[in-house]
N, C-alpha and C positions, 0 to 999 in steps of 0.2 A: 659852272656847271652844264653838263649836256644830259639830255633826255632820250634815249633809245624811240630807233623809231619802230613800231610795232606793227602798222599796217599801212596799204596801198596809198591811202590818202595822203598820211606821212610821208612817205617815200616821196611819191610824185610831187608834192610842195618843198620837200628837201631836194628834190633834183633843181625845181624850179627857182628856189631862191639859189643855189648853188651856179645855175647858168649865171644868175644877175651879178653876183659876184665873184669871178671864175679869177680875175685878173685883177685880185685885192692881191697889193701890197703885203709879204709874211710881213708879221711884226707890228701888224696893223690889229685892230679890232675885228676887222673884216677878215684878213687873211688870216689871223688865229680860226676864225667861223667858218673859213674857207676848209681849212685842215679836219678841222671838227666834225663837217658834212659828211668830208670824206672818209671819215673814220667809221661814221655813224651809218652809211649807204651799204660801206663795203660789209658790216657787221650785219644789215638787214638783208643783204644778197646771198651774205653766202650759204645758210641753209638750203639756198635754192639752184646751187650750180653742181650740175649733175657730176656723179663720180666718174674719175676717170677708171677707164677700163685698164685691167694688168693686163701690159703686153706679151709676157711671156706666157702668158693665158690663154691671151687670144692666140698666141701663134701655136701653141698645145690643141687648141679646139678643131681648128682651121688642119692642122695634120691631121689629127684622128678622125676629120668629115672626107677626108680624102683619102684616108689610109694609107697614108706618108708616116718614113720614120723621119728621126731627126737626118739622117741619113742622105735620104733622098732631098734634103735640101740642099 
């Protein structure tokens, strides 16, 4: 059973534990723990990832700012 990481202290503790057992063999209890910690860390970090901008929207905005049309490209 895994417990979700819910705060910065738990996050840093999980990172430290992962650092300690990073090279454990898969299929061992510690190897399973590595996989679980990675999943938990990714889930905790996900809301903090910046949203990627829409590339088409960025191009359209740049064109508008320069008063260019598509044909000017």
